[in-house]
FIGUTI-922169 format. One record per residue (C-alpha): chain; y, x, z; residue in one letter; residue number from 0. Coordinates in nm, 2 decimals. Example, Ala and Ser with C-alpha at 12.3 -4.5 7.8 and 13.67 -1.06 7.14 Angstrom:
<nulos>
nuvo / y / x / z / kolvex / numar
A / -0.45 / 1.23 / 0.78 / A / 0
A / -0.11 / 1.37 / 0.71 / S / 1
</nulos>
This chain:
<nulos>
nuvo / y / x / z / kolvex / numar
A / 9.51 / 2.67 / 22.91 / X / 0
A / 9.22 / 2.79 / 23.09 / X / 1
A / 8.86 / 2.79 / 22.96 / X / 2
A / 8.64 / 2.55 / 23.14 / X / 3
A / 8.26 / 2.52 / 23.12 / X / 4
A / 8.22 / 2.17 / 23.25 / X / 5
A / 8.57 / 2.03 / 23.21 / X / 6
A / 8.62 / 1.67 / 23.30 / X / 7
A / 8.99 / 1.65 / 23.22 / X / 8
A / 9.16 / 1.77 / 22.90 / X / 9
A / 9.53 / 1.82 / 22.85 / X / 10
A / 9.71 / 1.82 / 22.52 / X / 11
A / 9.82 / 2.18 / 22.44 / X / 12
A / 10.15 / 2.08 / 22.27 / X / 13
A / 10.26 / 1.78 / 22.47 / X / 14
A / 10.15 / 1.89 / 22.82 / X / 15
A / 10.37 / 2.19 / 22.86 / X / 16
A / 10.63 / 2.11 / 23.12 / X / 17
A / 10.47 / 1.77 / 23.21 / X / 18
A / 10.17 / 1.67 / 23.43 / X / 19
A / 10.07 / 1.36 / 23.23 / X / 20
A / 9.70 / 1.30 / 23.24 / X / 21
A / 9.55 / 1.22 / 22.90 / X / 22
A / 9.20 / 1.11 / 22.95 / X / 23
A / 8.88 / 1.19 / 23.14 / X / 24
A / 8.60 / 1.29 / 22.90 / X / 25
A / 8.25 / 1.38 / 23.03 / X / 26
A / 8.16 / 1.72 / 22.88 / X / 27
A / 7.82 / 1.73 / 22.73 / X / 28
A / 7.84 / 2.08 / 22.58 / X / 29
A / 8.03 / 2.39 / 22.59 / X / 30
A / 8.37 / 2.35 / 22.43 / X / 31
A / 8.58 / 2.67 / 22.38 / X / 32
A / 8.95 / 2.60 / 22.32 / X / 33
A / 9.17 / 2.87 / 22.20 / X / 34
A / 9.51 / 2.89 / 22.35 / X / 35
A / 9.81 / 2.83 / 22.13 / X / 36
A / 9.94 / 3.17 / 22.17 / X / 37
A / 9.64 / 3.33 / 22.00 / X / 38
A / 9.66 / 3.09 / 21.71 / X / 39
A / 10.02 / 3.15 / 21.67 / X / 40
A / 9.95 / 3.52 / 21.66 / X / 41
A / 9.69 / 3.49 / 21.38 / X / 42
A / 9.90 / 3.27 / 21.16 / X / 43
A / 10.17 / 3.54 / 21.11 / X / 44
A / 9.90 / 3.79 / 21.03 / X / 45
A / 9.76 / 3.57 / 20.76 / X / 46
A / 10.11 / 3.51 / 20.62 / X / 47
A / 10.19 / 3.88 / 20.62 / X / 48
A / 9.86 / 3.96 / 20.44 / X / 49
A / 9.94 / 3.69 / 20.17 / X / 50
A / 10.29 / 3.82 / 20.13 / X / 51
A / 10.16 / 4.17 / 20.10 / X / 52
A / 9.91 / 4.06 / 19.83 / X / 53
A / 10.17 / 3.88 / 19.63 / X / 54
A / 10.41 / 4.17 / 19.66 / X / 55
A / 10.15 / 4.41 / 19.53 / X / 56
A / 10.08 / 4.18 / 19.24 / X / 57
A / 10.45 / 4.17 / 19.16 / X / 58
A / 10.47 / 4.54 / 19.17 / X / 59
A / 10.18 / 4.57 / 18.94 / X / 60
A / 10.33 / 4.33 / 18.69 / X / 61
A / 10.67 / 4.51 / 18.71 / X / 62
A / 10.49 / 4.84 / 18.65 / X / 63
A / 10.32 / 4.70 / 18.34 / X / 64
A / 10.64 / 4.55 / 18.21 / X / 65
A / 10.82 / 4.88 / 18.26 / X / 66
A / 10.54 / 5.05 / 18.07 / X / 67
A / 10.57 / 4.81 / 17.79 / X / 68
A / 10.95 / 4.86 / 17.77 / X / 69
A / 10.90 / 5.23 / 17.77 / X / 70
A / 10.64 / 5.21 / 17.48 / X / 71
A / 10.87 / 4.98 / 17.28 / X / 72
A / 11.16 / 5.22 / 17.32 / X / 73
A / 10.93 / 5.51 / 17.21 / X / 74
A / 10.83 / 5.31 / 16.90 / X / 75
A / 11.19 / 5.24 / 16.81 / X / 76
A / 11.28 / 5.60 / 16.84 / X / 77
A / 10.99 / 5.71 / 16.62 / X / 78
A / 11.07 / 5.45 / 16.35 / X / 79
A / 11.44 / 5.56 / 16.34 / X / 80
A / 11.34 / 5.92 / 16.29 / X / 81
A / 11.06 / 5.83 / 16.03 / X / 82
A / 10.79 / 6.01 / 16.23 / X / 83
A / 10.47 / 5.89 / 16.39 / X / 84
A / 10.33 / 6.04 / 16.70 / X / 85
A / 9.96 / 6.03 / 16.76 / X / 86
A / 10.01 / 5.95 / 17.13 / X / 87
A / 10.24 / 5.66 / 17.06 / X / 88
A / 9.98 / 5.52 / 16.82 / X / 89
A / 9.72 / 5.54 / 17.09 / X / 90
A / 9.95 / 5.36 / 17.33 / X / 91
A / 10.02 / 5.09 / 17.08 / X / 92
A / 9.65 / 5.04 / 17.02 / X / 93
A / 9.59 / 5.02 / 17.40 / X / 94
A / 9.85 / 4.74 / 17.44 / X / 95
A / 9.70 / 4.42 / 17.58 / X / 96
A / 9.67 / 4.14 / 17.33 / X / 97
A / 9.85 / 3.90 / 17.56 / X / 98
A / 10.13 / 3.94 / 17.82 / X / 99
A / 10.10 / 3.83 / 18.18 / X / 100
A / 10.30 / 3.52 / 18.27 / X / 101
A / 10.63 / 3.60 / 18.44 / X / 102
A / 10.79 / 3.42 / 18.73 / X / 103
A / 11.16 / 3.33 / 18.69 / X / 104
A / 11.27 / 3.62 / 18.91 / X / 105
A / 11.06 / 3.87 / 18.71 / X / 106
A / 11.17 / 3.73 / 18.38 / X / 107
A / 11.54 / 3.78 / 18.47 / X / 108
A / 11.47 / 4.14 / 18.57 / X / 109
A / 11.30 / 4.24 / 18.25 / X / 110
A / 11.47 / 4.03 / 17.98 / X / 111
A / 11.81 / 4.17 / 18.06 / X / 112
A / 11.68 / 4.52 / 17.99 / X / 113
A / 11.44 / 4.48 / 17.70 / X / 114
A / 11.56 / 4.19 / 17.49 / X / 115
A / 11.91 / 4.34 / 17.44 / X / 116
A / 11.76 / 4.63 / 17.26 / X / 117
A / 11.57 / 4.41 / 17.02 / X / 118
A / 11.87 / 4.19 / 16.94 / X / 119
A / 12.09 / 4.49 / 16.87 / X / 120
A / 11.83 / 4.64 / 16.64 / X / 121
A / 11.79 / 4.32 / 16.45 / X / 122
A / 12.16 / 4.29 / 16.39 / X / 123
A / 12.19 / 4.65 / 16.28 / X / 124
A / 11.91 / 4.62 / 16.03 / X / 125
A / 12.00 / 4.28 / 15.87 / X / 126
A / 12.13 / 4.45 / 15.55 / X / 127
A / 11.83 / 4.67 / 15.52 / X / 128
A / 11.60 / 4.37 / 15.56 / X / 129
A / 11.78 / 4.18 / 15.29 / X / 130
A / 11.74 / 4.48 / 15.05 / X / 131
A / 11.37 / 4.51 / 15.14 / X / 132
A / 11.32 / 4.14 / 15.08 / X / 133
A / 11.48 / 4.15 / 14.74 / X / 134
A / 11.28 / 4.45 / 14.64 / X / 135
A / 10.96 / 4.28 / 14.76 / X / 136
A / 11.04 / 3.97 / 14.56 / X / 137
A / 11.10 / 4.18 / 14.25 / X / 138
A / 10.77 / 4.35 / 14.30 / X / 139
A / 10.59 / 4.02 / 14.34 / X / 140
A / 10.75 / 3.88 / 14.02 / X / 141
A / 10.67 / 4.19 / 13.81 / X / 142
A / 10.29 / 4.11 / 13.77 / X / 143
A / 10.38 / 3.76 / 13.64 / X / 144
A / 10.62 / 3.90 / 13.38 / X / 145
A / 10.36 / 4.16 / 13.26 / X / 146
A / 10.20 / 4.06 / 12.93 / X / 147
A / 9.82 / 4.08 / 12.93 / X / 148
A / 9.65 / 4.32 / 12.68 / X / 149
A / 9.49 / 4.17 / 12.37 / X / 150
A / 9.14 / 4.18 / 12.52 / X / 151
A / 9.24 / 3.98 / 12.82 / X / 152
A / 9.42 / 3.72 / 12.60 / X / 153
A / 9.10 / 3.69 / 12.39 / X / 154
A / 8.89 / 3.64 / 12.70 / X / 155
A / 9.13 / 3.37 / 12.83 / X / 156
A / 9.13 / 3.19 / 12.50 / X / 157
A / 8.75 / 3.20 / 12.48 / X / 158
A / 8.66 / 3.10 / 12.84 / X / 159
A / 8.97 / 2.89 / 12.92 / X / 160
A / 9.05 / 2.71 / 12.59 / X / 161
A / 9.28 / 2.47 / 12.78 / X / 162
A / 9.52 / 2.75 / 12.87 / X / 163
A / 9.81 / 2.76 / 12.63 / X / 164
A / 9.88 / 3.12 / 12.53 / X / 165
A / 10.07 / 3.08 / 12.20 / X / 166
A / 10.22 / 2.81 / 11.99 / X / 167
A / 9.98 / 2.64 / 11.74 / X / 168
A / 10.21 / 2.71 / 11.45 / X / 169
A / 10.23 / 3.08 / 11.54 / X / 170
A / 9.84 / 3.10 / 11.53 / X / 171
A / 9.85 / 2.93 / 11.19 / X / 172
A / 10.10 / 3.18 / 11.04 / X / 173
A / 9.88 / 3.47 / 11.16 / X / 174
A / 9.59 / 3.31 / 10.98 / X / 175
A / 9.79 / 3.28 / 10.66 / X / 176
A / 9.89 / 3.64 / 10.68 / X / 177
A / 9.53 / 3.75 / 10.74 / X / 178
A / 9.42 / 3.55 / 10.43 / X / 179
A / 9.69 / 3.71 / 10.22 / X / 180
A / 9.57 / 4.06 / 10.33 / X / 181
A / 9.21 / 3.97 / 10.26 / X / 182
A / 9.31 / 3.84 / 9.91 / X / 183
A / 9.43 / 4.19 / 9.84 / X / 184
A / 9.16 / 4.38 / 10.04 / X / 185
A / 8.85 / 4.17 / 10.05 / X / 186
A / 8.70 / 4.37 / 10.33 / X / 187
A / 8.98 / 4.29 / 10.58 / X / 188
A / 8.82 / 3.98 / 10.74 / X / 189
A / 8.48 / 4.15 / 10.78 / X / 190
A / 8.64 / 4.45 / 10.94 / X / 191
A / 8.81 / 4.21 / 11.19 / X / 192
A / 8.49 / 4.04 / 11.29 / X / 193
A / 8.28 / 4.35 / 11.32 / X / 194
A / 8.55 / 4.52 / 11.54 / X / 195
A / 8.64 / 4.81 / 11.30 / X / 196
A / 9.01 / 4.74 / 11.33 / X / 197
A / 9.14 / 4.78 / 11.68 / X / 198
A / 9.52 / 4.77 / 11.64 / X / 199
A / 9.73 / 4.51 / 11.80 / X / 200
A / 9.81 / 4.31 / 11.49 / X / 201
A / 9.44 / 4.30 / 11.39 / X / 202
A / 9.34 / 4.17 / 11.74 / X / 203
A / 9.61 / 3.90 / 11.72 / X / 204
A / 9.49 / 3.78 / 11.39 / X / 205
A / 9.13 / 3.77 / 11.51 / X / 206
A / 9.24 / 3.57 / 11.81 / X / 207
A / 9.42 / 3.32 / 11.58 / X / 208
A / 9.12 / 3.29 / 11.36 / X / 209
A / 8.90 / 3.20 / 11.66 / X / 210
A / 9.17 / 2.97 / 11.78 / X / 211
A / 9.17 / 2.78 / 11.45 / X / 212
A / 8.79 / 2.75 / 11.45 / X / 213
A / 8.73 / 2.68 / 11.82 / X / 214
A / 9.04 / 2.47 / 11.91 / X / 215
A / 9.14 / 2.30 / 11.59 / X / 216
A / 8.83 / 2.24 / 11.38 / X / 217
A / 8.50 / 2.27 / 11.56 / X / 218
A / 8.56 / 2.03 / 11.86 / X / 219
A / 8.66 / 1.75 / 11.62 / X / 220
A / 8.37 / 1.80 / 11.39 / X / 221
A / 8.13 / 1.78 / 11.68 / X / 222
A / 8.31 / 1.46 / 11.80 / X / 223
A / 8.27 / 1.30 / 11.45 / X / 224
A / 7.90 / 1.39 / 11.44 / X / 225
A / 7.81 / 1.27 / 11.79 / X / 226
A / 7.96 / 0.93 / 11.72 / X / 227
A / 7.78 / 0.88 / 11.39 / X / 228
A / 7.43 / 0.80 / 11.28 / X / 229
A / 7.42 / 1.06 / 11.02 / X / 230
A / 7.09 / 1.23 / 10.95 / X / 231
A / 7.08 / 1.61 / 10.97 / X / 232
A / 7.00 / 1.65 / 10.61 / X / 233
A / 7.32 / 1.47 / 10.50 / X / 234
A / 7.53 / 1.68 / 10.74 / X / 235
A / 7.38 / 2.00 / 10.61 / X / 236
A / 7.47 / 1.90 / 10.26 / X / 237
A / 7.83 / 1.82 / 10.35 / X / 238
A / 7.85 / 2.16 / 10.53 / X / 239
A / 7.73 / 2.36 / 10.23 / X / 240
A / 7.94 / 2.22 / 9.95 / X / 241
A / 8.31 / 2.30 / 9.97 / X / 242
A / 8.41 / 2.04 / 9.71 / X / 243
A / 8.37 / 1.66 / 9.74 / X / 244
A / 8.47 / 1.36 / 9.54 / X / 245
A / 8.42 / 1.01 / 9.67 / X / 246
A / 8.44 / 0.73 / 9.41 / X / 247
A / 8.40 / 0.35 / 9.42 / X / 248
A / 8.10 / 0.23 / 9.22 / X / 249
A / 7.90 / -0.09 / 9.19 / X / 250
A / 7.80 / -0.25 / 9.51 / X / 251
A / 7.43 / -0.22 / 9.60 / X / 252
A / 7.24 / -0.34 / 9.91 / X / 253
A / 7.03 / -0.04 / 10.00 / X / 254
A / 6.96 / 0.22 / 10.26 / X / 255
A / 7.26 / 0.44 / 10.31 / X / 256
A / 7.18 / 0.80 / 10.22 / X / 257
A / 7.39 / 0.93 / 10.50 / X / 258
A / 7.27 / 0.72 / 10.80 / X / 259
A / 6.96 / 0.56 / 10.64 / X / 260
A / 7.06 / 0.22 / 10.76 / X / 261
A / 7.06 / -0.10 / 10.55 / X / 262
A / 7.41 / -0.12 / 10.42 / X / 263
A / 7.62 / -0.26 / 10.14 / X / 264
A / 7.67 / 0.07 / 9.96 / X / 265
A / 7.94 / 0.09 / 9.70 / X / 266
A / 8.06 / 0.46 / 9.72 / X / 267
A / 7.92 / 0.77 / 9.55 / X / 268
A / 7.97 / 1.10 / 9.72 / X / 269
A / 7.97 / 1.40 / 9.48 / X / 270
A / 7.92 / 1.73 / 9.65 / X / 271
A / 7.97 / 2.06 / 9.46 / X / 272
A / 8.10 / 2.42 / 9.49 / X / 273
A / 7.96 / 2.75 / 9.60 / X / 274
A / 7.82 / 2.83 / 9.94 / X / 275
A / 8.04 / 3.07 / 10.14 / X / 276
A / 8.04 / 3.26 / 10.48 / X / 277
A / 8.23 / 3.06 / 10.74 / X / 278
A / 8.39 / 3.38 / 10.89 / X / 279
A / 8.45 / 3.63 / 10.62 / X / 280
A / 8.48 / 3.36 / 10.35 / X / 281
A / 8.27 / 3.56 / 10.11 / X / 282
A / 8.12 / 3.34 / 9.83 / X / 283
A / 7.75 / 3.32 / 9.76 / X / 284
A / 7.69 / 3.28 / 9.38 / X / 285
A / 7.34 / 3.15 / 9.42 / X / 286
A / 7.31 / 2.81 / 9.25 / X / 287
A / 7.68 / 2.80 / 9.20 / X / 288
A / 7.66 / 2.50 / 8.96 / X / 289
A / 7.45 / 2.28 / 9.19 / X / 290
A / 7.57 / 1.93 / 9.26 / X / 291
A / 7.46 / 1.64 / 9.48 / X / 292
A / 7.53 / 1.27 / 9.43 / X / 293
A / 7.47 / 1.04 / 9.73 / X / 294
A / 7.51 / 0.66 / 9.76 / X / 295
A / 7.67 / 0.56 / 10.10 / X / 296
A / 7.84 / 0.27 / 10.27 / X / 297
A / 8.20 / 0.22 / 10.36 / X / 298
A / 8.20 / 0.37 / 10.70 / X / 299
A / 7.99 / 0.68 / 10.60 / X / 300
A / 8.22 / 0.74 / 10.30 / X / 301
A / 8.53 / 0.74 / 10.52 / X / 302
A / 8.36 / 0.96 / 10.77 / X / 303
A / 8.25 / 1.20 / 10.50 / X / 304
A / 8.61 / 1.23 / 10.37 / X / 305
A / 8.75 / 1.31 / 10.72 / X / 306
A / 8.47 / 1.54 / 10.81 / X / 307
A / 8.48 / 1.74 / 10.48 / X / 308
A / 8.86 / 1.78 / 10.49 / X / 309
A / 8.84 / 1.94 / 10.83 / X / 310
A / 8.52 / 2.14 / 10.78 / X / 311
A / 8.64 / 2.32 / 10.47 / X / 312
A / 9.01 / 2.34 / 10.54 / X / 313
A / 9.00 / 2.71 / 10.62 / X / 314
A / 8.82 / 2.79 / 10.30 / X / 315
A / 9.06 / 2.58 / 10.09 / X / 316
A / 9.36 / 2.76 / 10.26 / X / 317
A / 9.21 / 3.10 / 10.18 / X / 318
A / 9.16 / 2.99 / 9.82 / X / 319
A / 9.53 / 2.89 / 9.80 / X / 320
A / 9.64 / 3.22 / 9.94 / X / 321
A / 9.42 / 3.40 / 9.69 / X / 322
A / 9.59 / 3.20 / 9.41 / X / 323
A / 9.94 / 3.30 / 9.54 / X / 324
A / 9.84 / 3.67 / 9.54 / X / 325
A / 9.68 / 3.64 / 9.19 / X / 326
A / 10.00 / 3.49 / 9.05 / X / 327
A / 10.23 / 3.75 / 9.20 / X / 328
A / 10.17 / 4.01 / 8.93 / X / 329
A / 10.34 / 4.30 / 9.12 / X / 330
A / 10.14 / 4.62 / 9.11 / X / 331
A / 10.17 / 4.97 / 9.27 / X / 332
A / 10.31 / 4.83 / 9.59 / X / 333
A / 10.17 / 4.90 / 9.94 / X / 334
A / 9.96 / 4.62 / 10.08 / X / 335
A / 10.18 / 4.58 / 10.38 / X / 336
A / 10.50 / 4.54 / 10.17 / X / 337
A / 10.33 / 4.29 / 9.94 / X / 338
A / 10.20 / 4.08 / 10.22 / X / 339
A / 10.54 / 4.07 / 10.40 / X / 340
A / 10.72 / 3.98 / 10.08 / X / 341
A / 10.47 / 3.70 / 9.99 / X / 342
A / 10.46 / 3.57 / 10.34 / X / 343
A / 10.84 / 3.55 / 10.36 / X / 344
A / 10.85 / 3.37 / 10.03 / X / 345
A / 10.59 / 3.11 / 10.14 / X / 346
A / 10.76 / 3.06 / 10.48 / X / 347
A / 11.11 / 3.01 / 10.32 / X / 348
A / 10.98 / 2.77 / 10.06 / X / 349
A / 10.81 / 2.55 / 10.32 / X / 350
A / 10.46 / 2.62 / 10.18 / X / 351
A / 10.32 / 2.73 / 10.52 / X / 352
A / 10.47 / 2.43 / 10.70 / X / 353
A / 10.32 / 2.19 / 10.44 / X / 354
A / 9.97 / 2.33 / 10.49 / X / 355
A / 10.01 / 2.31 / 10.86 / X / 356
A / 10.12 / 1.95 / 10.83 / X / 357
A / 9.80 / 1.88 / 10.62 / X / 358
A / 9.59 / 2.03 / 10.90 / X / 359
A / 9.76 / 1.81 / 11.16 / X / 360
A / 9.69 / 1.50 / 10.95 / X / 361
A / 9.33 / 1.60 / 10.92 / X / 362
A / 9.30 / 1.65 / 11.29 / X / 363
A / 9.47 / 1.32 / 11.36 / X / 364
A / 9.23 / 1.14 / 11.13 / X / 365
A / 8.93 / 1.29 / 11.31 / X / 366
A / 9.08 / 1.20 / 11.65 / X / 367
A / 9.14 / 0.84 / 11.56 / X / 368
A / 8.83 / 0.77 / 11.35 / X / 369
A / 8.64 / 0.46 / 11.47 / X / 370
A / 8.30 / 0.48 / 11.63 / X / 371
A / 8.02 / 0.36 / 11.42 / X / 372
A / 7.87 / 0.03 / 11.53 / X / 373
</nulos>
């Protein structure tokens, strides 16, 4: 079509070719420049060509990067099979992009056929080696769990995590009996345990069992009995100091109970006697050895006194029984270790140790099930 400055008639560029059909008269008010179809058709291929060239260049860049990745992976496999590390390969591995570019279906078919086959073959070849490595790794992981902690760690666990079961209760009790037998022969043994003089394994185990007896068996139940009672501190101190007690039924008398100082129907006498002793080393203090205390208490306080006293002084009574066994032995000129082993075996075979342990369990059960004072 021709360019007209003041065109009054406009023909359709597509439909008017080969025909003289008049479309419409339109008065022209301004310049209207119409480009012929030939020029527009020439520009469209140019744009298409430029777009195709751009996409082709992008594809070439992606293919180049993929080839570079395949080359790097092949280099890494070769280095790992030869057990060598190249500094240049390490640098190339570090420079790998964290994410791969998305692939078109045509590009994926070109690269997967070349690179994935190598990975699949390598995985199949190394299945046996991976199984061996996995089994060795599992063994190495299980080894720390099978390793026994040293005595210091066991003592810390028993002190800070008392709920953690480390050993059977009866095993601890037998260690305590053996420690008491040794101390009955050598009266400095327990004091050397507590002051840290003895550092051998057996000594640390015995010290751990002594702490276990005090802190797990006895002391928590004593505190529970006290916190649920109305005992006065003076009465509690008296029961703690005297290792012997005798509770007898006497004439009933309405008075203030000497244990809780509450108005009660008191009909029991509590007779406290015995020598004061060290709760750890069990050494006896001979000061006022013949002193006695007689207290008038009610029914509930009398029963609580019996339960509390049995548990409080059980360790001392057990030591006195062990001392009696050693005193009745009569064998002289024998190493301490041999004497202790012989006496301990005899007590274990005769059921003496089991009977004392059953007594301890009965005392603990009495303390656990004792009623709360109203």
